[in-house]
C-alpha positions as CSV (number, residue, x, y, z in Angstrom):
1,M,17.7,-18.4,12.0
2,L,15.9,-19.0,9.0
3,N,18.9,-20.3,7.1
4,Q,18.9,-23.3,9.2
5,I,15.4,-24.2,7.9
6,G,16.0,-26.9,5.6
7,L,13.6,-29.2,3.2
8,P,12.0,-31.4,5.6
9,E,11.5,-28.5,7.6
10,I,9.8,-26.9,5.0
11,L,7.7,-29.8,3.8
12,I,6.2,-30.4,7.4
13,I,5.3,-26.5,7.3
14,L,3.3,-26.8,3.9
15,L,1.9,-30.1,5.1
16,I,0.2,-28.1,7.8
17,V,-0.9,-25.3,6.0
18,L,-2.6,-27.8,3.7
19,L,-4.3,-29.5,6.3
20,V,-5.6,-26.6,7.6
21,F,-6.5,-24.3,4.6
22,G,-7.3,-27.4,2.4
23,A,-6.6,-27.9,-1.0
24,K,-9.1,-25.6,-3.0
25,R,-7.3,-22.2,-1.0
26,M,-3.8,-23.0,-1.3
27,P,-3.7,-21.0,-4.3
28,E,-5.4,-18.1,-3.3
29,I,-3.4,-18.2,-0.4
30,G,-0.3,-18.0,-2.8
31,A,-1.4,-15.2,-4.5
32,S,-2.5,-13.0,-2.1
33,M,0.8,-13.6,0.0
34,G,2.7,-12.7,-3.6
35,K,0.6,-9.7,-4.0
36,G,1.2,-8.3,-0.1
37,I,4.9,-9.0,-1.2
38,R,5.0,-7.3,-4.4
39,E,2.8,-4.3,-2.7
40,F,5.5,-4.0,-0.2
41,K,8.6,-4.0,-2.4
42,K,6.7,-1.6,-4.5
43,S,6.2,1.0,-1.3
44,L,9.6,0.6,-0.4
45,T,11.5,1.6,-3.6
46,E,8.3,4.7,-4.0
47,M,9.8,5.6,-0.4
48,G,13.2,5.3,-1.2
49,S,13.2,6.9,-4.7
50,S,11.1,9.9,-3.3
51,G,13.9,11.0,-1.1
52,S,12.0,12.0,2.1
53,S,8.4,11.0,3.1
54,K,7.6,14.6,4.1
55,D,7.0,15.7,0.7
56,E,4.2,13.1,0.4
57,I,2.4,14.1,3.6
58,E,-0.8,16.5,2.1
59,P,-1.6,19.4,4.5
60,T,-4.9,19.0,6.9
61,R,-7.6,21.6,5.6
62,P,-8.6,23.5,8.3
63,F,-12.5,22.8,9.6
64,D,-14.8,25.1,8.1
65,S,-18.2,26.1,10.0
66,T,-19.5,27.0,7.2
67,S,-20.0,23.9,5.1
68,T,-22.1,22.1,8.3
69,T,-25.1,20.7,7.5
70,T,-26.9,21.7,10.6
71,T,-27.5,25.0,12.2
72,T,-27.2,26.1,15.9
73,T,-30.6,24.8,16.2
74,G,-30.5,21.4,15.4
75,E,-32.4,21.7,12.5
76,P,-30.8,20.6,9.4
77,K,-30.2,23.4,6.7
78,K,-32.6,24.1,3.6
79,L,-30.6,24.1,0.3
80,S,-31.1,27.2,-2.2
81,Q,-32.5,26.1,-5.7
């Protein structure tokens, strides 16, 4: 499908984008698209080189009921100084 897009189609798409966003926003859009593509490729290569993504997942800590800031009565705890 993408190999059937020729120069006239690309020019029409660019003209529509120019009309919708304006000439001032075109460099910003291009830069953000390039940055997004680079980050996507970087994440793919990092994921492929690490082998398994299970190693990257950090286990969650269990809920610690002593670290809450309120008591059972609904009043805030007083900090000892």
